[in-house]
N, C-alpha and C positions, 0 to 999 in steps of 0.2 A: 464534189468532184471525187472520183475516185484516184486513188493516189497513184495510178499507173498513166493517169491524164496529165498530171502534173508537169511544170517545167522541168527539163533537166536540173538545173541549179536547186531547186527545191528538192528534188530527188535525192541529190547529193547531200543537202544539209540533213533530210531525214536519215540517209543512210548513215552519215555520221553521229545523229542522236541516237540510232539503233543499237550502234557499235558499242555506245557509252553506257547504254541501260544493259547491253549484255555483258559486259565486263563489271559493271557494277553488280549484278545477280551473280557473276562469277566469284567476286572475291566477296560478297557476302556467304555464299553457298560455303566456300573453305575456309573463312576466316570471320567467322562470329564469336560470340562471347562464350557459348558451350563448347564450341571446339576448342577455345584457348583455356579455358577451364578444364577441359578434359587433358589436354596436352600438358597442363601444369600438375594435376593430382597424378598422372599418368609417370611423368617423370620424376613427382617425389616420390612415388610407390618404388620406383625403380633404384632411386638413389637411397633409400630407405633401407630396402632389403639389400641393396649391394653392401651397404654399410654393415648390416647385420652379418652377412655372410663373410666380409672381410674381417669383423672383430673376433670371429671365433677362432679358438685355439685347439678344438678338440678333433680338427680333422673333418674329414667328409660326412661322417656319421653326425656330426652335431649340425649339419647344414639347416637340415629340415626343422632340427629344434630350435634353431637360433633366430628363424625368421619369425619376426612378430606378426602373429596371423590376426591379430585384433585389429592391426591398420590394414593388412590386405583386404579385411571383410569388410571394414568400415569405408575404405577407397572404393570396393564395387559396390557397396548400398548407396555412395553419394556419385558414382559414375551412371547409376541407371536412370536417375531422372534428369539428368543433365542429358543423355543421350538420347530419350525421347523429346526433350525441348530442342537436340539440335536437329534431330530427325524432322520435325515439323517445319523448323526454319529451311531446311533443305530442301523440302518438299515443295515451298513456295515459290522459292528461289529457284529451283531447278523449273519450274512451269514458266516462271518470268525469263528464264535463260533461253527455254526453247520457243517461245513466242517470239522474243526478240531474234533470235536465229533464223525463224522462219521468215520473219519480215526482211531480214537482212538478204536471205536468199532470193526474196521474190524483189528487192530494190535492185540486188545486182542483174538478176535477169531482166529486167526492164531497162536497164543503164546498157547492160551489152546489146540490148536489140538495138536500142537507139545508135549505139557507136556503130555497130555493123551497117545500119539503115543510113548513117552519113556517109559510109564510104563508096 
């Protein structure tokens, strides 16, 4: 039986389930292990560069010399594979969220038609 022929209470339950699927995909799109690792690495890099700059007493000319470039380079090299990993996760979760949103839109349209037909 196609989903648009289901009883209204089953459609409402399907709508609730699709919303849950959408929000789970949305959370996994934004809050996943690679994004948390990237945030931690970037915050550590900013803190390390800030500490390097604040510890300088030679004035503005020593700012570039005081930054620990090995740390910045290592962080960039570490962020590259993590970024690729995050892109793969986001691609999948984006597709799941788009499919769930399409189902939500269809269910809302059917429910709106039924609500209008009852009047």
